C-alpha positions as CSV (number, residue, x, y, z in Angstrom):
1,M,-6.7,41.9,31.5
2,G,-6.3,45.3,30.0
3,D,-8.0,48.6,29.4
4,E,-10.8,49.3,26.9
5,Q,-8.4,50.7,24.3
6,T,-6.2,47.6,24.4
7,W,-9.3,45.4,23.9
8,A,-10.5,47.6,21.1
9,E,-7.2,47.2,19.3
10,R,-7.2,43.4,19.8
11,W,-10.8,42.9,18.5
12,D,-10.2,45.3,15.6
13,R,-7.1,43.3,14.6
14,A,-8.9,40.0,14.9
15,A,-11.7,41.2,12.6
16,A,-9.4,42.9,10.1
17,D,-7.2,39.8,9.9
18,F,-10.3,37.6,9.1
19,L,-12.1,40.1,6.8
20,G,-8.9,41.2,5.0
21,C,-9.9,44.8,5.1
22,P,-9.7,47.7,7.5
23,V,-12.2,47.7,10.4
24,A,-13.6,50.9,11.8
25,A,-14.6,49.3,15.1
26,C,-15.1,45.9,16.6
27,A,-16.3,44.6,19.9
28,Q,-17.4,41.3,21.5
29,G,-21.1,40.9,21.4
30,T,-23.6,38.6,23.1
31,R,-27.2,37.6,22.8
32,T,-29.6,39.8,24.8
33,M,-31.4,38.5,27.9
34,G,-28.3,36.6,29.2
35,W,-28.4,38.1,32.7
36,S,-32.2,37.6,33.0
37,S,-32.0,33.9,31.9
38,L,-29.2,33.4,34.4
39,A,-31.3,34.9,37.2
40,L,-34.4,33.0,36.2
41,G,-32.4,29.8,36.0
42,Q,-31.7,30.2,39.7
43,L,-35.4,30.2,40.5
44,S,-36.5,27.7,37.9
45,G,-34.4,25.8,35.4
46,A,-37.3,25.7,32.9
47,A,-37.9,29.5,33.2
48,G,-34.1,30.1,32.6
49,M,-34.2,27.9,29.5
50,V,-37.2,29.7,28.1
51,Q,-35.6,33.1,28.6
52,A,-32.4,31.9,27.0
53,F,-34.4,30.6,24.0
54,R,-36.1,34.0,23.7
55,G,-32.7,35.7,23.6
56,K,-31.5,33.3,20.9
57,R,-34.6,33.9,18.8
58,K,-34.2,37.7,19.1
59,A,-30.5,37.3,18.1
60,A,-31.6,35.3,15.0
61,G,-29.9,32.2,16.3
62,L,-26.5,33.7,16.8
63,P,-24.2,31.9,19.3
64,Q,-23.8,33.3,22.9
65,I,-20.6,35.2,22.2
66,F,-19.3,36.6,18.9
67,L,-17.6,39.7,17.4
68,V,-19.5,42.6,15.9
69,A,-17.3,44.4,13.4
70,V,-18.0,47.5,11.3
71,T,-16.1,48.3,8.1
72,A,-16.5,51.3,5.8
73,D,-19.8,50.1,4.4
74,T,-20.8,46.8,6.2
75,L,-21.6,45.4,9.6
76,H,-20.4,41.9,10.2
77,V,-21.1,39.3,12.9
78,L,-18.1,36.9,13.2
79,A,-17.8,33.6,15.1
80,M,-15.0,33.0,17.5
81,P,-13.6,29.6,18.2
82,K,-15.6,27.6,20.7
83,M,-12.5,26.8,22.8
84,N,-10.3,29.9,22.7
85,W,-7.9,29.6,25.6
86,N,-5.8,32.6,24.4
87,V,-8.1,35.5,25.3
88,K,-5.3,38.0,24.8
89,A,-5.2,37.2,21.0
90,P,-8.9,36.8,19.9
91,R,-9.6,35.6,16.4
92,A,-12.6,35.2,14.1
93,V,-13.2,31.9,12.4
94,K,-16.4,32.3,10.4
95,E,-18.7,35.0,9.1
96,L,-22.2,34.5,10.7
97,A,-24.0,37.6,9.2
98,V,-23.2,40.6,7.1
99,W,-25.3,43.7,6.2
100,R,-24.6,46.7,4.1
101,L,-24.9,49.8,6.3
102,A,-26.9,51.7,3.6
103,E,-29.6,49.0,3.7
104,I,-30.1,48.7,7.4
105,T,-31.2,50.8,10.4
106,V,-29.2,50.5,13.6
107,A,-30.7,51.6,16.9
108,A,-29.3,51.4,20.4
109,E,-30.7,51.4,23.9
110,P,-29.0,51.0,27.3
111,V,-29.6,47.7,29.1
112,F,-28.2,46.1,32.2
113,N,-24.4,45.9,31.8
114,G,-24.3,46.9,28.2
115,I,-26.0,48.4,25.1
116,K,-28.7,46.6,23.1
117,L,-28.0,47.0,19.4
118,V,-31.1,46.5,17.2
119,I,-30.4,45.8,13.5
120,D,-33.3,46.1,11.1
121,A,-32.9,45.0,7.5
122,P,-36.2,45.6,5.8
123,A,-35.2,44.2,2.4
124,E,-34.4,40.9,4.1
125,D,-37.2,41.1,6.7
126,E,-34.7,40.7,9.5
127,H,-34.8,42.1,13.0
128,V,-31.8,41.2,15.2
129,E,-31.2,42.2,18.8
130,I,-27.7,41.7,20.3
131,Q,-25.8,43.2,23.2
132,I,-22.4,45.0,23.0
133,P,-20.4,46.4,25.9
134,E,-21.0,49.8,27.4
135,G,-18.3,52.5,27.4
136,L,-15.7,53.1,24.8
137,L,-16.0,49.6,23.2
138,G,-19.7,49.9,22.5
139,E,-19.6,53.6,21.5
140,R,-17.0,52.9,18.8
141,V,-19.2,50.3,17.2
142,L,-22.3,52.5,17.4
143,Q,-20.6,55.5,15.9
144,A,-19.0,53.4,13.1
145,A,-22.5,51.8,12.3
146,G,-24.2,55.2,12.3
147,A,-26.3,54.7,15.5
148,G,-26.5,57.3,18.2
149,V,-24.9,56.6,21.5
150,P,-27.6,56.0,24.1
151,A,-27.8,58.3,27.1
């Protein structure tokens, strides 16, 4: 469905159109623990549900899929339509969270099939863990947010 640069441009455009300002980087994000909850669900439905709940709690209640956008001074989490059949033209429909970059710390660590992005906002007593894609898409978001690219 396209290379990473094409997807980067599509997601950047979707976020910029919604926010009404230039976007340094944007990528699709997910809650963490998605793969482990899927695997556990094959062994035990209850165990899979518990793991999925843990991922949702660590992501501060965010939906399973969303956009993570970084502007010059803020980091945004944007909702996408629940039923978006036109994947070649993604769009944002709602702002779920926003943090000023100067007021948060952003850390990253490699995880299975992606990068875990940890956002800590001490003033709001928030700790949010989400997952972004590995490669160019994730590196762009990390660099724009001021986090180091994991090895």
